[in-house]
VOGU-3710 file (C-alpha; in Angstrom, 3 decimals, decimal comma):
1> matktisyqn> -37,577/19,114/15,575  -39,483/19,707/12,389  -43,036/18,499/12,383  -43,930/15,498/10,249  -47,583/16,461/10,006  -48,741/15,639/6,495  -51,643/17,376/4,832  -52,374/14,720/2,257  -54,308/15,708/-0,821  -57,409/13,981/-1,971
11> aagsntdgde> -56,676/11,269/-4,493  -58,753/13,220/-6,994  -56,650/16,366/-6,491  -56,823/19,402/-4,233  -59,227/22,290/-4,533  -57,993/25,458/-6,148  -58,769/27,528/-3,078  -56,321/25,589/-0,978  -58,936/23,757/1,062  -57,605/20,201/1,376
21> rpsaskfssi> -60,834/18,695/2,572  -62,345/16,272/0,086  -65,997/16,790/-0,599  -68,589/14,450/0,857  -69,639/13,332/-2,607  -66,099/12,330/-3,467  -65,806/10,249/-0,347  -69,140/8,606/-0,956  -67,932/7,519/-4,353  -64,683/6,238/-2,901
31> vtkqvqntys> -66,427/4,238/-0,218  -69,017/2,689/-2,475  -66,644/1,941/-5,307  -65,966/-1,737/-5,748  -62,327/-2,413/-6,542  -60,739/-5,518/-7,873  -59,456/-8,001/-5,296  -55,672/-7,912/-5,335  -55,236/-11,045/-3,264  -53,783/-13,995/-5,125
41> itwhpslstk> -55,937/-17,091/-4,752  -56,364/-20,374/-6,521  -59,885/-20,499/-7,896  -61,858/-23,660/-8,508  -65,382/-23,912/-9,878  -66,423/-25,991/-6,887  -65,565/-23,106/-4,576  -67,753/-20,595/-6,372  -70,912/-21,342/-4,422  -72,998/-19,543/-1,876
51> nttlhlefsk> -71,686/-19,496/1,689  -68,172/-20,387/0,565  -65,481/-18,002/1,796  -61,914/-17,853/0,538  -59,315/-16,855/3,095  -55,613/-16,207/3,027  -52,587/-17,438/4,887  -52,255/-16,253/8,483  -55,746/-14,790/8,617  -57,506/-13,658/11,781
61> pfstqaspkq> -58,286/-16,423/14,309  -62,028/-16,288/13,787  -62,033/-16,217/9,956  -59,647/-18,792/8,518  -60,630/-21,905/6,586  -58,599/-24,881/7,609  -57,776/-26,655/4,415  -58,286/-26,385/0,689  -61,480/-27,533/-0,898  -59,461/-29,002/-3,758
71> pvkpkpnrde> -57,347/-31,985/-2,648  -54,138/-31,305/-4,519  -50,502/-31,830/-3,726  -48,807/-29,242/-1,529  -47,165/-26,447/-3,443  -43,369/-26,190/-3,560  -41,512/-25,010/-0,500  -41,590/-21,214/-0,401  -37,837/-21,147/0,091  -37,534/-22,517/-3,470
81> mpdvevkayn> -40,092/-20,164/-5,029  -39,386/-16,992/-7,022  -39,844/-13,805/-5,023  -42,849/-12,653/-7,069  -44,717/-15,886/-6,325  -43,887/-15,712/-2,618  -45,605/-12,330/-2,273  -48,976/-13,707/-3,320  -48,565/-17,320/-2,316  -51,587/-18,704/-0,502
91> tkmdnrafqk> -50,260/-21,580/1,586  -53,404/-23,477/2,406  -51,437/-26,686/2,815  -48,782/-25,329/5,164  -50,914/-25,815/8,244  -50,994/-29,568/7,475  -47,255/-29,942/6,920  -46,886/-31,635/10,298  -48,919/-34,590/9,021  -45,935/-35,625/6,904
101> erpeysslcy> -43,710/-35,874/9,966  -44,868/-39,320/11,148  -46,530/-42,296/9,447  -49,093/-42,490/12,268  -50,889/-39,443/10,889  -52,069/-41,431/7,862  -54,807/-43,010/9,960  -55,809/-39,694/11,549  -56,244/-37,340/8,615  -57,175/-37,112/4,973
111> dftpveplpl> -54,453/-38,202/2,567  -54,018/-35,761/-0,305  -51,896/-38,200/-2,317  -53,284/-38,433/-5,868  -55,102/-41,653/-6,758  -55,232/-43,616/-9,986  -57,783/-41,790/-12,167  -61,006/-43,571/-13,046  -61,563/-44,037/-16,811  -64,547/-42,120/-18,145
121> nerdlilysi> -66,136/-45,255/-19,614  -66,215/-46,797/-16,146  -67,840/-43,644/-14,831  -70,573/-44,025/-17,436  -71,143/-47,653/-16,433  -71,512/-46,652/-12,769  -73,980/-43,891/-13,571  -75,984/-46,259/-15,768  -76,044/-48,819/-12,959  -77,324/-46,199/-10,506
131> rtlkselvpg> -80,114/-45,249/-12,892  -81,009/-48,915/-13,327  -80,813/-50,141/-9,731  -82,175/-47,056/-7,964  -83,658/-48,152/-4,629  -82,195/-51,621/-5,034  -78,716/-50,220/-4,404  -77,259/-52,010/-1,388  -74,882/-50,289/1,094  -71,795/-52,122/-0,184
141> tiveyfckls> -72,482/-51,051/-3,760  -73,139/-47,442/-2,725  -69,784/-47,324/-0,930  -68,023/-48,839/-3,939  -69,562/-46,338/-6,343  -68,635/-43,341/-4,159  -65,055/-44,576/-3,930  -64,694/-45,113/-7,669  -66,371/-41,867/-8,707  -64,137/-39,900/-6,319
151> clpveqhapl> -61,167/-41,109/-8,388  -62,297/-39,178/-11,452  -59,918/-36,483/-12,707  -60,409/-33,144/-10,950  -61,883/-31,483/-14,019  -64,665/-34,098/-14,026  -65,810/-33,446/-10,450  -68,063/-30,483/-11,197  -69,974/-32,218/-14,054  -70,371/-35,311/-11,904
161> kshiqftmlc> -71,830/-33,422/-8,931  -74,443/-31,818/-11,164  -75,418/-35,183/-12,696  -78,835/-36,563/-11,759  -77,431/-40,052/-11,137  -74,935/-38,719/-8,607  -77,774/-36,912/-6,850  -79,646/-40,236/-6,709  -76,591/-41,948/-5,236  -76,404/-39,303/-2,504
171> hysvkkiqmf> -80,144/-39,654/-1,864  -79,975/-43,430/-1,363  -76,906/-43,149/0,837  -78,896/-40,896/3,183  -82,028/-43,050/2,962  -80,100/-46,195/3,936  -77,589/-44,466/6,226  -78,345/-46,622/9,258  -77,544/-49,769/7,265  -73,899/-48,777/6,771
181> stlelitilk> -71,161/-49,837/9,114  -69,161/-47,040/10,729  -66,175/-47,869/8,537  -68,367/-47,651/5,417  -69,706/-44,243/6,449  -66,137/-43,012/6,993  -65,200/-44,303/3,545  -68,091/-42,406/1,928  -67,147/-39,226/3,806  -63,584/-39,576/2,519
191> alvrltvesn> -64,919/-39,862/-1,040  -66,960/-36,696/-0,526  -63,781/-34,893/0,534  -61,996/-35,991/-2,625  -64,959/-34,809/-4,708  -65,005/-31,470/-2,802  -68,731/-31,696/-2,203  -70,060/-28,369/-0,933  -70,385/-27,942/2,824  -74,061/-26,976/2,476
201> hvmmsayere> -74,975/-30,128/0,572  -78,175/-31,670/1,947  -76,494/-34,956/2,869  -74,004/-33,299/5,256  -76,478/-32,681/8,059  -77,727/-36,293/7,824  -74,179/-37,614/8,028  -73,389/-35,379/11,007  -76,427/-36,680/12,894  -75,450/-40,291/12,175
211> fchrawtmsl> -71,869/-39,794/13,315  -73,176/-38,127/16,486  -75,260/-41,238/17,208  -72,234/-43,484/16,720  -69,556/-41,295/18,323  -69,397/-43,074/21,662  -68,838/-46,421/19,927  -66,042/-45,126/17,699  -62,330/-45,250/18,445  -60,095/-42,233/19,056
221> eqlllvadfw> -58,582/-42,724/15,615  -61,959/-42,788/13,905  -63,219/-39,714/15,749  -60,112/-37,736/14,806  -60,288/-38,922/11,199  -63,941/-37,921/10,816  -63,216/-34,542/12,434  -60,462/-33,997/9,887  -62,816/-34,895/7,032  -65,352/-32,344/8,280
231> rclgcdvpcy> -62,559/-29,780/8,346  -61,512/-30,584/4,778  -65,123/-30,213/3,669  -65,367/-26,880/5,463  -68,406/-28,052/7,395  -69,488/-26,440/10,630  -70,551/-29,421/12,724  -71,286/-28,113/16,240  -73,157/-31,198/17,444  -70,416/-33,572/16,371
241> lsiffsymsm> -67,727/-31,347/17,890  -69,588/-31,135/21,192  -69,628/-34,911/21,514  -66,109/-35,135/20,099  -64,698/-32,774/22,738  -66,590/-34,526/25,534  -65,123/-37,850/24,434  -61,612/-36,388/24,265  -61,989/-34,831/27,691  -62,776/-38,259/29,131
251> hwrsltlpql> -60,021/-40,115/27,255  -57,303/-37,440/27,087  -54,800/-39,554/29,001  -54,981/-42,191/26,255  -53,923/-39,802/23,496  -50,713/-40,694/21,725  -48,370/-37,923/20,587  -49,688/-37,866/16,976  -53,272/-37,976/18,256  -52,560/-35,042/20,580
261> vqlmyiigeh> -51,079/-32,924/17,782  -53,907/-33,824/15,389  -56,445/-32,927/18,068  -54,753/-29,549/18,612  -54,930/-28,986/14,873  -58,659/-29,801/14,788  -59,274/-27,514/17,767  -57,454/-24,677/16,070  -59,253/-25,086/12,763  -62,654/-25,091/14,453
271> rkappdlmkk> -61,486/-22,299/16,786  -63,046/-23,629/19,917  -62,695/-26,183/22,670  -63,859/-26,389/26,299  -61,404/-24,646/28,658  -61,143/-27,710/30,891  -60,093/-29,834/27,899  -57,482/-27,248/26,908  -56,000/-27,343/30,403  -55,686/-31,117/30,179
281> lenlvlvnld> -54,112/-30,954/26,748  -51,675/-28,302/27,930  -50,390/-30,784/30,503  -49,892/-33,344/27,737  -48,079/-30,776/25,612  -45,629/-30,142/28,436  -45,051/-33,882/28,925  -44,454/-34,541/25,214  -42,662/-31,321/24,285  -39,207/-32,865/23,990
291> sftleevgtv> -40,539/-35,427/21,497  -42,304/-32,941/19,222  -40,821/-32,003/15,881  -40,574/-28,287/15,131  -43,578/-28,485/12,803  -45,589/-30,176/15,549  -44,602/-27,445/17,994  -45,959/-24,908/15,512  -49,219/-26,843/15,132  -49,714/-27,065/18,885
301> clgafkachc> -49,054/-23,322/19,322  -51,389/-22,378/16,481  -54,166/-24,663/17,734  -54,100/-23,095/21,186  -53,856/-19,586/19,751  -56,839/-20,016/17,443  -58,882/-21,470/20,298  -57,973/-18,398/22,410  -56,162/-20,524/24,979  -53,029/-18,966/26,392
311> fseqvvreig> -50,372/-21,450/27,443  -48,840/-20,858/30,860  -45,558/-18,998/31,075  -43,786/-22,243/31,926  -45,019/-23,963/28,758  -44,194/-20,973/26,538  -40,700/-20,684/27,998  -40,039/-24,371/27,430  -41,254/-23,980/23,857  -38,752/-21,137/23,504
321> dkvsprledi> -36,008/-23,342/24,961  -36,783/-26,037/22,406  -37,114/-23,807/19,358  -34,314/-21,267/19,937  -31,308/-23,522/19,187  -32,970/-24,868/16,010  -34,630/-21,764/14,668  -32,893/-22,075/11,331  -34,561/-25,474/10,795  -38,152/-24,459/11,518
331> gnfalvsvlk> -40,506/-23,841/8,608  -41,971/-20,413/7,999  -45,512/-21,427/8,871  -44,440/-23,102/12,127  -42,275/-20,101/12,996  -45,171/-17,693/12,593  -47,375/-20,015/14,676  -44,844/-19,931/17,523  -44,641/-16,137/17,237  -48,421/-15,956/17,638
341> mfryshvdht> -48,291/-17,863/20,925  -45,464/-15,694/22,265  -47,427/-12,611/21,273  -50,640/-13,911/22,826  -48,990/-14,903/26,102  -46,743/-11,802/26,251  -43,860/-13,977/27,407  -40,411/-12,619/26,620  -37,762/-15,248/25,970  -34,335/-13,645/25,660
351> dfmkqlavmv> -32,614/-16,420/23,704  -35,565/-16,815/21,353  -35,621/-13,088/20,620  -31,877/-12,985/20,038  -32,105/-15,848/17,574  -34,998/-14,129/15,798  -32,806/-11,104/15,209  -30,273/-13,351/13,483  -32,489/-15,788/11,592  -35,575/-13,797/10,588
361> ppriprlgtq> -34,199/-10,868/8,525  -32,733/-13,146/5,807  -36,083/-14,972/5,636  -38,216/-11,891/5,059  -37,828/-11,882/1,242  -39,026/-15,510/1,133  -41,775/-15,150/3,723  -45,394/-14,689/2,701  -46,720/-11,148/3,006  -48,992/-11,993/5,897
371> gvmhvsffcg> -46,161/-13,877/7,568  -44,091/-10,703/7,389  -46,993/-8,877/9,019  -47,006/-11,347/11,914  -43,266/-10,893/12,435  -43,857/-7,142/12,652  -46,876/-7,601/14,908  -44,887/-9,853/17,252  -42,307/-7,100/17,710  -44,965/-4,480/18,356
381> alrylnkril> -46,973/-6,573/20,822  -43,903/-7,484/22,875  -42,518/-3,912/22,611  -39,410/-5,493/21,083  -37,459/-3,118/18,887  -34,863/-4,890/16,776  -33,695/-2,711/13,936  -32,483/-5,619/11,803  -35,917/-7,230/11,844  -37,901/-4,034/11,382
391> davasavpsr> -35,622/-2,698/8,657  -36,032/-5,965/6,763  -39,806/-5,735/7,169  -39,900/-2,084/6,106  -37,793/-2,748/3,016  -40,091/-5,585/1,924  -43,423/-3,797/2,398  -43,462/-1,165/-0,399  -43,056/-3,755/-3,170  -45,699/-6,027/-1,637
401> vmycrckdva> -48,203/-3,476/-0,448  -50,734/-4,423/-3,137  -50,985/-7,879/-1,535  -51,786/-6,433/1,909  -55,271/-6,718/3,311  -56,606/-3,822/5,374  -55,751/-5,841/8,478  -52,173/-6,295/7,326  -51,784/-2,559/6,699  -53,192/-1,791/10,148
411> kflwsfgtln> -50,828/-4,232/11,859  -47,788/-2,927/9,988  -48,603/0,676/10,904  -49,487/-0,176/14,483  -46,292/-2,176/15,032  -43,982/0,565/13,784  -46,083/3,323/15,337  -46,273/1,761/18,762  -42,520/1,060/18,722  -41,970/4,695/17,671
421> yeppnaesfy> -39,475/3,579/15,060  -38,569/5,319/11,818  -36,930/2,843/9,403  -34,327/4,092/6,893  -36,960/4,018/4,131  -39,608/5,657/6,315  -41,082/7,815/3,576  -41,591/4,993/1,068  -42,705/2,599/3,817  -45,336/4,915/5,281
431> gslieqvrrq> -46,247/6,432/1,929  -46,991/3,060/0,322  -49,116/1,946/3,271  -51,080/5,195/3,358  -51,811/4,869/-0,345  -52,991/1,302/0,235  -55,368/2,594/2,919  -56,796/4,960/0,325  -57,178/2,183/-2,222  -58,962/0,020/0,341
441> lhesrkfpeh> -61,161/2,757/1,750  -64,250/0,823/0,697  -63,213/-1,882/3,180  -63,579/0,568/6,068  -67,301/-0,169/5,998  -66,631/-3,786/6,861  -63,540/-3,297/9,031  -63,727/0,181/10,610  -61,505/-0,979/13,462  -58,600/-1,615/11,064
451> fltclvalaf> -59,087/1,740/9,373  -58,964/3,603/12,695  -55,965/1,575/13,861  -54,114/2,853/10,802  -54,906/6,493/11,541  -54,147/6,332/15,269  -50,851/4,543/14,573  -49,956/7,278/12,089  -50,792/9,887/14,734  -48,204/8,268/17,016
461> terypydlin> -45,602/9,157/14,400  -47,062/12,663/13,836  -48,439/11,791/10,410  -51,928/13,074/9,678  -53,425/12,311/6,241  -56,158/14,945/6,294  -58,361/13,353/3,653  -58,565/10,049/5,521  -59,071/11,766/8,881  -61,807/13,915/7,422
471> yalsnefvql> -63,685/10,755/6,455  -62,950/8,968/9,747  -64,466/11,849/11,749  -67,458/12,287/9,463  -70,960/11,579/10,742  -71,310/8,880/8,108  -68,325/6,904/9,386  -69,062/7,519/13,070  -72,566/6,140/12,567  -71,047/3,157/10,800
481> tnetkfdvkk> -68,853/2,346/13,798  -71,933/2,105/16,001  -73,051/-0,922/13,997  -69,848/-2,941/14,433  -69,042/-5,422/17,171  -65,922/-3,483/18,177  -66,088/-0,347/20,321  -63,857/2,149/18,524  -64,914/5,294/20,399  -61,529/5,486/22,121
491> elftldgsie> -59,733/5,443/18,773  -62,006/8,160/17,402  -61,439/10,223/20,541  -57,654/9,799/20,356  -57,634/10,857/16,731  -59,898/13,856/17,313  -57,958/15,054/20,360  -54,623/14,736/18,579  -55,845/16,674/15,560  -56,990/19,525/17,798
501> iecpdykgnr> -53,540/19,943/19,326  -51,150/19,035/16,530  -52,962/20,198/13,401  -54,121/23,805/13,865  -54,584/24,169/10,103  -56,957/21,205/9,831  -60,409/22,374/8,712  -62,152/19,050/8,222  -64,710/17,072/10,208  -64,514/16,764/13,989
511> ltpqlrqeat> -66,368/14,686/16,527  -69,509/16,279/17,894  -69,284/17,885/21,356  -71,636/15,200/22,653  -69,374/12,378/21,489  -66,306/14,104/22,907  -68,084/14,572/26,223  -69,167/10,929/26,323  -65,658/9,727/25,517  -64,139/12,045/28,117
521> eaqfrfaeqk> -66,511/10,853/30,805  -65,783/7,237/29,895  -62,044/7,845/30,244  -62,548/9,601/33,584  -64,617/6,681/34,874  -61,951/4,252/33,776  -59,230/6,360/35,400  -61,128/6,534/38,685  -61,575/2,765/38,732  -58,210/1,626/37,391
531> iyikpevqea> -55,580/4,392/37,363  -56,047/6,907/40,180  -56,153/4,153/42,796  -52,814/2,573/41,883  -50,465/2,503/44,911  -47,647/4,269/43,075  -50,040/7,073/42,094  -51,595/7,454/45,530  -48,208/7,516/47,231  -46,845/10,156/44,879
541> lavledilgg> -49,972/12,248/45,364  -49,682/12,075/49,162  -45,996/12,997/49,178  -46,482/15,880/46,751  -49,369/17,254/48,815  -47,056/17,209/51,818  -44,252/18,952/49,918  -46,392/21,591/48,212  -48,743/22,381/51,065  -52,019/20,581/50,458
551> peyiknhlil> -54,378/19,132/47,854  -55,092/22,549/46,331  -51,545/22,613/44,907  -51,804/19,395/42,914  -54,375/17,623/40,796  -54,428/13,943/39,835  -56,360/13,815/36,565  -56,221/13,294/32,816  -54,860/16,485/31,287  -55,304/14,887/27,876
561> phtrtndlev> -58,134/12,359/28,253  -57,661/11,101/24,688  -54,200/9,748/25,599  -55,743/7,477/28,289  -53,151/7,992/31,051  -53,175/10,255/34,087  -51,006/13,169/35,162  -50,171/14,892/38,435  -50,516/18,560/37,547  -48,621/21,234/39,514
571> hldqdrmpvp> -48,443/25,010/38,915  -45,454/27,151/39,863  -45,184/30,935/39,840  -42,329/33,012/38,467  -40,324/32,385/41,634  -40,937/28,620/41,279  -43,248/28,612/44,248  -46,398/26,440/44,209  -49,594/28,118/43,093  -52,933/26,776/44,392
581> fnfkssptdk> -55,419/25,896/41,653  -57,257/22,724/42,658  -60,084/23,989/44,877  -63,129/22,196/46,163  -66,046/23,986/47,799  -67,277/22,722/51,171  -70,782/23,025/52,666  -71,311/25,906/55,108  -73,975/26,893/57,566  -76,849/28,555/55,699
591> qvvkdeqkyi> -77,265/31,379/58,232  -73,572/32,226/58,189  -73,684/32,319/54,408  -76,708/34,647/54,555  -74,936/37,013/56,951  -71,753/36,871/54,862  -73,628/37,898/51,745  -74,515/41,245/53,387  -70,869/42,202/53,355  -69,634/40,639/50,113
601> gkshsddltn> -70,633/43,764/48,168  -68,920/46,183/50,586  -65,701/47,830/49,469  -62,610/46,955/51,446  -59,082/48,176/51,307  -55,874/46,242/50,935  -55,060/47,336/54,471  -58,188/45,631/55,819  -57,363/42,490/53,884  -53,805/42,445/55,153
611> rllnwkssgs> -54,936/42,965/58,744  -57,424/40,146/58,426  -54,830/37,825/56,966  -52,289/38,785/59,606  -54,880/38,113/62,324  -55,588/34,669/60,968  -51,893/33,948/60,698  -51,227/34,974/64,287  -54,173/32,945/65,482  -52,953/29,750/63,893
621> sskiddktev> -50,684/27,244/65,484  -47,843/25,717/63,502  -47,054/22,076/63,575  -44,304/20,150/61,819  -45,285/16,871/60,235  -43,717/13,996/62,152  -42,743/12,348/58,840  -40,177/15,012/57,950  -38,620/18,067/59,528  -38,254/19,864/56,227
631> qthgqkrard> -40,623/22,777/55,659  -41,493/24,112/52,243  -43,019/27,318/51,028  -46,242/25,472/50,252  -46,456/23,917/53,729  -45,931/27,298/55,392  -48,651/28,792/53,237  -51,018/25,988/54,130  -50,397/26,494/57,855  -50,847/30,240/57,503
641> erapspgdyf> -54,232/29,700/55,890  -55,393/27,107/58,431  -58,849/27,978/59,810  -59,173/29,014/63,487  -61,108/26,985/65,995  -64,839/27,684/66,310  -64,266/29,937/69,331  -61,654/32,113/67,669  -64,005/34,425/65,823  -63,150/37,942/64,783
651> afpdgvpltd> -66,378/40,025/64,467  -67,479/43,137/62,664  -69,120/45,863/64,754  -72,621/44,563/64,079  -71,681/41,139/65,411  -71,301/39,188/62,228  -68,488/36,678/62,811  -65,571/36,514/60,381  -65,385/32,972/59,073  -63,166/31,402/56,435
661> sllkaltksa> -65,855/31,596/53,786  -66,528/35,270/54,548  -62,830/36,045/54,440  -62,571/34,336/51,048  -65,524/36,340/49,788  -64,023/39,592/51,057  -60,653/38,955/49,506  -62,205/37,413/46,368  -59,736/34,580/46,802  -59,271/31,954/44,129
671> tspehppsps> -60,222/29,455/46,794  -63,855/30,163/45,975  -64,949/28,741/42,652  -67,983/31,041/42,649  -65,751/34,126/42,748  -62,833/33,650/40,330  -59,851/35,899/40,974  -58,935/38,833/38,816  -55,517/38,752/37,133  -54,145/41,204/39,690
681> slqpasmkla> -55,389/39,384/42,790  -53,174/36,291/42,497  -49,654/35,594/41,308  -50,277/33,818/37,988  -48,632/30,480/37,314  -45,703/30,866/34,979  -45,091/27,153/34,676  -47,376/24,124/34,522  -45,889/20,743/35,332  -47,319/17,448/34,130
691> iqivsknhyr> -45,788/14,797/36,372  -45,861/11,354/34,780  -45,785/8,134/36,808  -44,667/5,695/34,155  -44,599/1,919/34,235  -42,390/-0,631/32,561  -44,953/-1,132/29,815  -44,600/2,475/28,668  -41,165/1,720/27,233  -39,737/-0,436/24,501
701> yktkqflgih> -38,552/-3,797/25,751  -35,448/-3,414/27,929  -34,880/0,208/26,889  -35,650/3,687/28,213  -37,346/4,842/25,015  -41,084/5,514/25,157  -43,623/3,747/22,996  -45,558/5,665/20,374  -48,653/6,688/22,333  -46,590/7,942/25,277
711> tmkrrqlrrl> -44,238/9,837/22,987  -47,263/11,415/21,340  -48,736/12,391/24,698  -45,566/14,138/25,855  -45,267/15,894/22,520  -48,800/17,221/22,866  -48,343/18,274/26,498  -45,314/20,354/25,536  -47,257/21,988/22,738  -49,839/23,031/25,326
721> gyvvvelhyw> -47,105/24,643/27,438  -46,562/21,926/30,035  -43,197/20,885/31,389  -43,186/17,088/31,498  -41,580/15,567/34,583  -40,970/11,814/34,608  -41,103/9,582/37,657  -39,318/6,628/36,102  -40,472/3,217/37,276  -36,925/2,076/38,026
731> ewfhllqetw> -36,623/5,005/40,461  -40,064/5,592/41,948  -41,211/1,976/42,302  -38,053/1,221/44,238  -38,689/4,169/46,571  -42,179/2,928/47,470  -40,531/0,635/49,999  -38,262/3,367/51,382  -38,825/5,965/54,120  -41,067/8,961/53,776
741> ekkvnylrhk> -38,098/11,325/53,906  -36,459/9,629/50,883  -39,674/9,961/48,915  -39,943/13,630/49,868  -36,376/14,345/48,817  -36,817/12,529/45,503  -40,063/14,280/44,555  -38,823/17,699/45,693  -35,856/17,254/43,395  -38,141/16,201/40,545
751> vfdsippk> -40,468/19,167/40,966  -37,988/21,960/41,655  -34,641/20,829/40,218  -35,524/19,031/36,999  -37,477/21,935/35,474  -35,650/24,051/32,905  -33,993/27,290/34,080  -35,686/30,649/33,538
//
């Protein structure tokens, strides 16, 4: 198979001498360059303030704003929108679509229905009255003025909020806050939402404190309504939420279906809730599931997902049962929300996945770019390869790539890379994404984890853009990764190790020996704690030791530590007989060692060595293992080399006893690490086996095709001269419950019969 290794040129062009490494200065300029934001967003003057962040549809669970700052009507359904608009469409309102499903939501959330606009002359009268009355403003009048002013046309909101009289109105509302009834305070808060008052406005903290004081006297409806207002304002109100969640935890049984769904929405938008409350709400979700609409199912799934609460397998399967027959009726936003919960819980639902393969591909052209990413990510996370879905995704990406964030690019590449799938338009698909990585290289400073995900995913597919790798392995970038909250050393190690094996012509940056050593040791520690001790590994190791003749014929370790999985390594000679290579020194008596050293330097003939070996062989007793009557070459060799009992010494004329360690020194056996053998003293191994004990999770869903990282590992082992032998989980895991003899027969066949002929 022809290699797909790509030596990408620097965007500025290659050097004339053929060196494809970009210079450090060029990369510095790329990284520091500020490029124009290609995301499509709706901008409002009121949003252009400090501490205000604009986010996009389907953003990461810890970074999404819940609702738009500008209370406008929802945009048209995406299914009715031109394709160009769909690509950049920012559906801030989609996550509130469920609130149109039932009339009960009107008392639980902010109503974005436009109001009758206030005439400007009436605005002037109100502002004049505020300036005249000042401290004589009574609570009822303050409420009335807030309500009326909030009805001004949208373009008048910014001038109003900068007006001195409006500032006075806010000041007196805070000064007299305890004089308002709870209903009046809620009315003022609603007016502030309509006016899109900034979340860092000085009156917000005062209003939060007052609502905290009154929370326990408020109704469930009022608490949910106020929580929704805070969400619309974009306010972080930890004190209010703490009391709010405590109240809900005490009164959760009283929640109606709309109240439950609205609460799940609030939880998701604030991205937190006490685990005990989530458990209670999960029970309610299961009870009410049959009565939910499809949009409400999506809201419930998204709320739990954003709060990092994984529904039980039972709940997820029942959600799949409900959604599968009606998948064509579910909205795009709700569909993606359900996909997120399936991905998070790793529950496979056969009917749901079959329906996805039918219903999703036609939707891809009308699905938002980040929604397409989540469809792809769902397939990758569940190891689900459906060519119809992935081909539709791959065909849509090149024309939309300019709308992809660095996270989107990383998820697209990871999904296809981990599934080890080459779509029909592989070159344009991968090429467009790689170019987008280059364009967004400046973002690697903020999101190094996404940048490295891209490169490792490309390595799965044997694609190596040298210019990007050169930067990723530079000291500058490695130092940058130390300052992030994500540990990306494993990704750096995987990339560096893969380059060493698969790209012999690469001349760019590499990890320092110290970093490689640290990463290797970390992988070894992990393997010792989590991998080596697995029952299927230990059993295979024991059986192979029995077949081959002892622990010196096999080694359980990480041949390629950067691939993060273990191997059982075996060496065979030209006659396909086991060759010992895994030796461990044992402590010996100091005096015996001292006496032995007197004779280590003496010359000895092959005849003497043969006589000594023959003596030891004749002095050893043979014993057949009671687990099997079958003897192998390795077992015979192990018995022949078994040490005699302490009384069975053979001595030189001067009385020095011949011990195992002295014999090894005399023969310069490979069994002594201090005295490595010469090429002529041992039969060299002509074949190295890497025996893989694979699990179900190493394969695509319900197939026998390996995932990307495991395909890459086997590719690299073969390049290093290893013969890869698979112990498939559907064979070996079944044999773990069988007799020892069946295990021996199976592994002997794997070792000696499945290797290629000479």
